[in-house]
Legacy VTK file of the C-alpha trace (Angstrom):
# vtk DataFile Version 3.0
C-alpha trace
ASCII
DATASET POLYDATA
POINTS 150 float
84.122 -60.246 -221.502
87.522 -60.199 -219.832
88.482 -60.733 -216.212
91.473 -61.629 -214.059
91.855 -64.558 -211.687
94.336 -66.639 -209.733
95.119 -70.212 -210.723
94.417 -72.561 -207.799
95.440 -75.795 -209.523
96.446 -76.864 -213.005
95.915 -80.323 -214.490
97.056 -80.473 -218.102
94.851 -78.206 -220.193
92.363 -77.639 -217.369
92.986 -75.076 -214.655
90.911 -74.241 -211.615
90.808 -70.438 -211.357
89.495 -68.183 -208.592
87.920 -64.988 -209.905
87.361 -62.282 -207.301
85.239 -59.220 -207.978
86.530 -55.930 -206.676
83.271 -54.166 -207.426
82.017 -51.896 -204.626
85.396 -51.856 -202.907
85.639 -48.086 -202.715
82.677 -46.585 -204.534
79.711 -46.000 -202.254
77.637 -44.059 -204.760
74.734 -46.506 -204.711
74.574 -46.742 -200.918
75.553 -50.406 -200.882
79.271 -49.674 -200.503
79.146 -50.763 -196.882
78.071 -54.251 -197.933
81.351 -56.049 -198.449
80.307 -59.629 -199.018
83.046 -61.653 -200.665
82.314 -61.898 -204.349
84.330 -64.847 -205.662
83.761 -67.577 -208.201
85.812 -70.704 -208.831
85.739 -71.846 -212.466
87.424 -74.419 -214.668
89.202 -72.787 -217.580
90.925 -74.042 -220.675
94.659 -73.599 -220.033
96.620 -73.653 -223.282
99.233 -71.148 -222.081
100.689 -73.394 -219.374
99.701 -71.309 -216.351
100.601 -72.879 -213.013
99.164 -72.662 -209.503
99.550 -69.187 -208.043
99.765 -67.378 -211.398
97.521 -64.401 -212.021
95.895 -64.917 -215.405
93.705 -63.033 -217.851
90.499 -64.901 -218.686
88.083 -64.341 -221.515
84.546 -65.417 -222.242
83.536 -65.169 -225.875
80.722 -62.814 -226.811
78.933 -65.760 -228.374
78.830 -67.534 -224.992
77.550 -64.389 -223.271
74.756 -63.991 -225.838
73.928 -67.701 -225.583
73.637 -67.439 -221.797
71.469 -64.319 -222.080
69.136 -66.058 -224.510
68.805 -69.065 -222.223
68.206 -66.919 -219.165
65.624 -64.560 -220.649
63.995 -66.079 -223.731
63.159 -69.522 -222.339
61.148 -68.208 -219.344
59.455 -65.615 -221.579
58.504 -68.330 -224.070
57.285 -70.516 -221.188
54.993 -67.755 -219.957
53.605 -66.989 -223.427
52.944 -70.663 -224.219
51.325 -71.155 -220.801
49.175 -68.067 -221.269
47.964 -69.218 -224.690
47.294 -72.786 -223.519
45.412 -71.462 -220.500
43.366 -69.013 -222.537
42.435 -71.223 -225.477
42.522 -74.781 -224.065
41.871 -74.676 -220.313
39.883 -71.424 -220.001
36.807 -72.540 -221.985
36.511 -75.682 -219.867
36.086 -73.673 -216.657
34.491 -70.648 -218.325
37.285 -68.449 -216.948
39.720 -67.639 -219.725
41.749 -64.839 -218.163
42.380 -66.387 -214.712
43.223 -69.746 -216.307
45.584 -68.052 -218.752
47.414 -66.122 -216.020
47.724 -69.125 -213.709
48.897 -71.449 -216.494
51.319 -68.796 -217.737
52.961 -68.460 -214.336
53.056 -72.245 -213.843
54.931 -72.717 -217.125
57.122 -69.728 -216.328
58.191 -71.404 -213.088
58.635 -74.769 -214.824
60.800 -73.193 -217.528
63.433 -72.300 -214.932
64.175 -76.011 -214.580
65.041 -76.043 -218.278
67.232 -72.979 -217.727
68.948 -74.860 -214.885
69.578 -77.890 -217.104
70.911 -75.842 -220.008
73.068 -73.774 -217.680
74.849 -76.836 -216.298
76.375 -77.989 -219.568
79.976 -78.985 -219.043
81.673 -76.819 -221.639
84.639 -74.588 -221.020
83.261 -71.096 -220.974
86.474 -69.494 -219.749
89.736 -69.568 -221.680
93.043 -68.408 -220.190
94.488 -65.882 -222.636
97.757 -65.234 -220.825
99.569 -64.769 -217.561
99.043 -61.251 -216.204
102.189 -59.269 -215.659
102.882 -56.526 -213.159
100.623 -55.104 -210.458
96.950 -54.549 -211.048
96.032 -51.046 -212.187
94.808 -48.667 -209.541
91.120 -47.997 -209.240
90.038 -44.367 -209.582
89.674 -44.171 -205.794
93.287 -45.295 -205.284
94.674 -42.970 -207.939
97.278 -40.536 -206.525
95.634 -37.606 -208.338
92.421 -38.092 -206.311
94.022 -38.244 -202.863
LINES 1 151
150 0 1 2 3 4 5 6 7 8 9 10 11 12 13 14 15 16 17 18 19 20 21 22 23 24 25 26 27 28 29 30 31 32 33 34 35 36 37 38 39 40 41 42 43 44 45 46 47 48 49 50 51 52 53 54 55 56 57 58 59 60 61 62 63 64 65 66 67 68 69 70 71 72 73 74 75 76 77 78 79 80 81 82 83 84 85 86 87 88 89 90 91 92 93 94 95 96 97 98 99 100 101 102 103 104 105 106 107 108 109 110 111 112 113 114 115 116 117 118 119 120 121 122 123 124 125 126 127 128 129 130 131 132 133 134 135 136 137 138 139 140 141 142 143 144 145 146 147 148 149
């Protein structure tokens, strides 16, 4: 995954970078084009290219990190629900003579609890962004800004 951002501050091999999304700037195909909330994210990135404050840089997130984040976000809650469902059905359900309601309730309780684990695993302090280089020249035009479409 690649993106572009602006370096806010640089301290050795660590740079604070502001990434701004330009999604939905001109396209109103989905009907949400009128919603223009600022979409920005400030991240710490590994700066081995020597970028300084004010530079526009190209950032990259490895595919391995993206897959790791997807697994954490989707598989842990799914596993929490399945484990909760099975515990509720086979361990708690027979006690109250209500297997299905106990299984569903326990499944959703562990599903909700698993999001705390997702939160903890998502806050690991690793550098997920790496500055690949300083961007040169103006940004390319979006299809809406293209002279051929005006």
